[in-house]
Each structure stands twice: as C-alpha cells, then as structure tokens.
C-alpha positions as CSV (number, residue, x, y, z in Angstrom):
1,W,-35.0,-34.2,-22.8
2,G,-37.7,-33.7,-24.8
3,S,-41.1,-34.5,-24.3
4,Q,-41.1,-37.4,-26.8
5,V,-37.6,-38.4,-25.9
6,F,-38.5,-39.3,-22.4
7,M,-41.9,-41.0,-23.5
8,E,-40.1,-42.9,-26.1
9,R,-37.2,-43.9,-23.4
10,A,-40.2,-45.0,-20.8
11,K,-41.8,-47.0,-23.8
12,W,-38.5,-48.7,-24.4
13,H,-38.0,-49.5,-21.0
14,W,-41.3,-50.9,-20.7
15,V,-40.7,-53.2,-24.1
16,K,-37.6,-54.5,-22.1
17,G,-39.6,-55.5,-19.2
18,E,-38.2,-52.8,-17.0
19,Q,-41.6,-51.7,-15.8
20,H,-40.5,-49.8,-12.6
21,Q,-37.9,-48.1,-14.7
22,A,-40.4,-46.9,-17.4
23,V,-42.7,-45.4,-14.6
24,Q,-39.6,-43.7,-13.0
25,T,-38.7,-42.2,-16.5
26,L,-42.1,-40.7,-16.8
27,R,-42.4,-39.6,-13.6
28,C,-39.1,-37.8,-14.0
29,G,-39.9,-36.5,-17.2
30,I,-43.2,-34.9,-16.2
31,D,-41.6,-33.4,-13.3
32,R,-38.7,-31.8,-15.3
33,L,-40.3,-30.7,-18.1
34,F,-43.9,-29.7,-17.4
35,I,-43.5,-27.5,-14.2
36,N,-47.0,-26.1,-14.9
37,K,-48.7,-29.5,-14.7
38,D,-50.7,-28.5,-11.7
39,K,-51.8,-25.0,-13.7
40,F,-52.6,-27.3,-16.6
41,I,-55.2,-29.3,-14.5
42,T,-56.8,-26.3,-12.9
43,D,-56.9,-24.0,-15.7
44,P,-57.9,-24.7,-19.2
45,S,-56.3,-22.0,-20.9
46,A,-52.9,-22.0,-19.3
47,G,-49.9,-22.6,-21.3
48,P,-49.5,-23.6,-25.2
49,Q,-51.6,-26.2,-26.4
50,D,-48.8,-28.3,-27.6
51,E,-47.3,-28.4,-24.1
52,R,-50.7,-29.2,-22.6
53,T,-51.2,-32.1,-25.1
54,A,-47.6,-33.5,-24.4
55,C,-48.2,-33.3,-20.6
56,G,-51.7,-35.2,-21.3
57,K,-50.2,-38.0,-23.1
58,A,-47.3,-38.3,-20.6
59,T,-49.6,-38.3,-18.0
60,L,-51.7,-41.0,-19.5
61,L,-49.0,-43.3,-20.5
62,L,-48.0,-42.8,-16.7
63,A,-51.2,-44.0,-15.7
64,R,-51.6,-46.8,-17.8
65,Y,-47.9,-48.0,-17.0
66,S,-48.6,-47.5,-13.3
67,E,-51.7,-49.7,-13.7
68,E,-50.4,-52.5,-15.7
69,S,-47.5,-52.5,-13.4
70,A,-49.4,-52.5,-10.2
71,T,-47.0,-49.8,-9.0
72,Q,-49.7,-47.6,-7.5
73,E,-52.9,-47.8,-5.5
74,A,-56.4,-47.7,-7.1
75,T,-56.9,-44.2,-6.1
76,T,-53.7,-42.9,-7.4
77,I,-54.2,-44.3,-10.6
78,K,-57.6,-42.9,-10.8
79,Q,-56.2,-39.4,-10.1
80,L,-53.7,-40.0,-12.8
81,Y,-56.3,-40.9,-15.6
82,Q,-58.5,-38.0,-14.3
83,D,-55.5,-35.7,-14.7
84,A,-54.7,-36.6,-17.8
85,V,-58.2,-35.8,-19.2
86,K,-58.3,-32.5,-17.1
87,I,-54.9,-31.8,-18.8
88,N,-56.2,-32.4,-22.4
89,K,-59.7,-32.3,-22.5
90,R,-60.0,-33.3,-26.2
91,S,-58.1,-36.3,-26.0
92,E,-59.9,-39.5,-27.4
93,D,-57.3,-41.5,-26.0
94,G,-57.6,-40.1,-22.3
95,H,-61.4,-40.3,-22.2
96,F,-61.2,-43.8,-23.6
97,H,-58.6,-45.3,-21.0
98,N,-60.3,-43.4,-18.3
99,A,-63.4,-45.4,-19.2
100,M,-61.8,-48.5,-19.5
101,F,-60.1,-48.2,-15.9
102,F,-63.3,-47.5,-14.4
103,D,-64.8,-50.4,-16.3
104,R,-62.4,-52.6,-15.1
105,V,-63.0,-51.3,-11.3
106,L,-66.7,-51.7,-12.0
107,S,-66.3,-55.2,-13.3
108,G,-64.1,-56.1,-10.2
109,T,-67.0,-55.5,-7.8
110,A,-70.0,-57.6,-7.2
111,N,-73.3,-56.8,-8.7
112,C,-71.7,-54.3,-11.0
113,S,-74.3,-52.0,-12.4
114,T,-76.8,-51.9,-9.7
115,S,-74.6,-51.2,-7.0
116,N,-72.7,-48.6,-8.6
117,P,-74.8,-46.3,-10.9
118,E,-72.2,-43.5,-10.7
119,Y,-69.5,-45.7,-12.2
120,V,-71.9,-46.7,-15.0
121,F,-72.5,-43.0,-15.7
122,Q,-69.0,-42.1,-15.6
123,I,-67.9,-44.7,-17.8
124,I,-70.6,-44.0,-20.4
125,Q,-69.9,-40.5,-20.4
126,C,-66.2,-41.2,-20.7
127,F,-67.0,-43.4,-23.7
128,A,-69.2,-41.0,-25.2
129,L,-66.5,-38.1,-25.0
130,S,-63.8,-40.4,-26.5
131,M,-66.2,-41.0,-29.8
132,K,-66.9,-37.1,-29.6
133,Y,-63.3,-36.7,-29.9
134,G,-62.3,-39.4,-32.4
135,C,-63.2,-42.7,-33.8
136,R,-59.9,-44.8,-33.1
137,H,-61.4,-46.6,-30.4
138,I,-65.2,-47.0,-31.9
139,Y,-65.2,-50.5,-32.1
140,Q,-64.4,-51.0,-28.5
141,S,-66.5,-48.3,-27.2
142,M,-69.7,-48.3,-28.8
143,P,-70.4,-52.0,-28.2
144,R,-69.4,-51.4,-24.5
145,M,-71.2,-48.3,-23.7
146,L,-74.1,-49.7,-25.4
147,G,-73.9,-53.1,-23.2
148,L,-73.5,-51.2,-20.1
149,W,-76.4,-48.9,-20.7
150,L,-78.9,-51.7,-21.5
151,D,-77.8,-53.8,-19.0
152,F,-78.2,-50.9,-16.2
153,G,-81.6,-50.2,-17.7
154,A,-82.6,-54.1,-17.4
155,S,-81.2,-54.2,-14.1
156,I,-83.3,-51.1,-13.0
157,S,-86.1,-52.8,-14.6
158,E,-86.0,-55.5,-12.6
159,E,-85.6,-54.0,-9.6
160,K,-88.8,-51.8,-9.8
161,E,-90.7,-55.4,-10.7
162,K,-89.6,-56.6,-7.4
C-alpha cells in the first residue's frame, strides 16, 4: 500500500457510504505506513518532508471522517486534528479544518464567545495560520475570523458596561 493508495481507497469507501470501512482503512494505513507518526508529532525535523506531509494528510482525513461519521469521541477527534497540524505545521488544510472543528464545538455551547474565550482565540489563531500557509479557504476563513473577532470584542465591551 502506498500512502496515496490507502487514502484513495478510504475516499472510495466513503463515497460508497461505507463510513466505518473508510475510517478503518485510514487507521490501518496510518499504522502500517507511518511507523514514525509519534516522532513526527514530537519532533518537527524527524523524517523526510514528503512522508510527514502524507502522514499529516492521512491523519487529517481520519479526523474529518471520524467526526462526520461520529465514530469517535470529541476529545479523540480534537486530538486527531491537533496531531495533523503538529505533523504538518505548514498545512493550510490542517489549520483550516482544525479551526472549523473548534468553531463547531464553540457554536454547540450556550453563550458562545463570552464563556469560552480560549476557544475563540484558538479558532482565530487557526484561521490566521491557515491563511498564512495558503489562500484556498480564504473566502471561508476571513469572514468567520473577523466575525468571531468582532463578536467577541462586542461581548467583552457589553460586559464591561454592565
């Protein structure tokens, strides 16, 4: 199995509606091909860059599929997104999808921005890093980042007035 082959196979299973099989294919492929995954997470200079990039893409795809199919707990999915970003720090897609995950978590809580300023900061930072490393998602990242920033500032201002 090459890194592209198992990811394409997982995408094929996903399109066929076999979500569980897609997630399993990704897990097995990552475990077989990327033995140094833990080193990639802890050491930014470990391994060849193309292997790191492929591992990061596979981990990101696993995080996305696990979230969409609800096969993992939120903490596990959060860790998968963060691992994908740690493995491939210059990944526009990794930072973007990490921000979108945190945004979905934040929007699922009551009193979004005032009760979770650390989530707001994390989301804004991830969107900013996404735009730093590419412009593919700028039409989603920029408006959402500005909206969060302005809403958070307005909520802080309202709290100070009370």
